[in-house]
C-alpha positions in Angstrom: 123.7 304.0 113.0 123.5 305.8 116.1 125.2 304.2 119.6 124.0 305.9 123.0 126.9 306.4 125.8 126.4 306.6 129.4 128.4 306.4 132.5 128.0 302.7 132.5 129.4 302.7 128.9 132.3 304.9 129.8 133.5 303.3 132.6 133.6 300.2 130.0 135.8 301.9 127.9 137.8 303.1 131.0 138.9 299.4 131.8 140.0 298.7 128.4 144.0 299.5 127.6 144.6 301.8 124.7 147.7 299.7 123.5 148.2 298.1 119.9 148.6 294.5 122.0 145.3 294.5 123.7 142.8 292.7 121.5 139.6 294.4 123.6 141.3 297.7 122.0 142.2 296.8 118.5 139.6 294.6 117.5 136.7 296.8 117.7 139.1 299.7 115.8 140.0 297.1 113.1 136.0 296.0 112.7 135.0 299.7 113.1 137.3 301.1 110.4 136.4 297.9 108.0 132.6 298.7 108.6 133.6 302.6 107.4 135.9 301.8 104.8 133.1 299.3 102.9 130.5 301.9 103.5 132.7 304.8 102.1 134.3 302.9 98.8 137.6 302.7 97.2 137.7 306.7 96.1 137.1 308.4 99.4 140.3 309.4 101.5 139.9 309.3 105.3 141.6 312.1 107.1 142.8 311.6 110.7 142.8 314.5 113.0 144.5 313.2 116.0 148.3 312.5 116.3 150.2 310.3 114.1 153.1 310.1 116.8 151.4 306.7 118.5 151.3 303.7 116.5 148.4 302.2 118.7 145.7 303.4 116.4 147.5 304.5 112.9 148.7 301.1 112.4 145.4 299.3 112.1 144.0 302.5 110.3 146.6 302.3 107.7 146.1 298.6 107.3 142.6 299.5 106.4 143.0 302.9 104.5 146.4 302.8 103.5 147.4 305.7 101.3 143.8 307.3 101.5 144.4 307.8 105.5 145.5 311.4 105.2 146.3 313.6 107.9 147.4 317.6 108.2 150.9 318.0 107.8 150.8 321.2 110.0 150.3 318.3 112.6 153.4 316.9 113.2 155.6 317.9 116.3 151.8 319.6 117.6 150.5 318.3 121.1 146.5 317.8 121.3 145.7 321.4 122.5 148.0 323.0 119.7 146.2 321.0 117.1 143.1 321.9 118.1 144.1 325.5 118.3 145.5 325.1 114.8 142.1 323.5 113.5 140.4 326.5 115.4 142.4 329.1 113.6 142.2 327.3 110.1 138.2 326.8 110.5 137.9 330.8 111.6 140.0 331.9 108.4 138.3 329.6 106.0 141.2 327.9 105.2 141.5 324.0 105.1 145.0 322.5 106.2 146.8 320.5 103.7 146.5 316.9 103.9 149.1 314.1 103.2 149.2 310.2 103.4 149.9 308.9 106.8 152.0 306.0 104.8 155.5 307.2 104.5 155.0 310.2 106.5 157.7 311.7 109.2 155.3 311.4 111.9 157.5 312.5 114.8 159.2 316.3 114.5 160.2 319.3 115.9 158.1 321.4 117.7 156.8 324.1 115.7 156.4 327.6 117.6 153.7 328.7 119.7 150.5 329.5 118.1 149.7 333.5 118.9 147.0 334.3 121.4 143.4 334.9 119.8 142.5 338.0 120.5 139.0 338.3 122.1 138.5 334.8 122.4 136.9 334.6 126.1 134.6 336.7 125.4 132.9 334.4 122.9 133.3 331.1 125.3 129.6 330.6 127.2 130.1 328.2 130.3 126.3 326.6 131.2 
């Protein structure tokens, strides 16, 4: 299934508070998660590549996927850019991050050391 997203759709998205208490946010997320769960089946794990520090989507997703909702343990304590940098480094090295269930995991942790810069990364960026 494909859904086109245009400027009007983005403005509509921006009008909804991303808060677990707002049904305009959590109902569509819950509905989409249930549809995905039905399509995937009970044997398939689901990996969350975002922050698990916030309950705003973790709580909804764990209701649907339970112990099958996994995340990279190395994400604990990292912000958006650091998580992205870590994934980039792992992809370049051909290494998969280790995943653990969100349920029962430590979701807030000490900030890990900064990632070392990738040498020559600016040469590879193409800006159009």
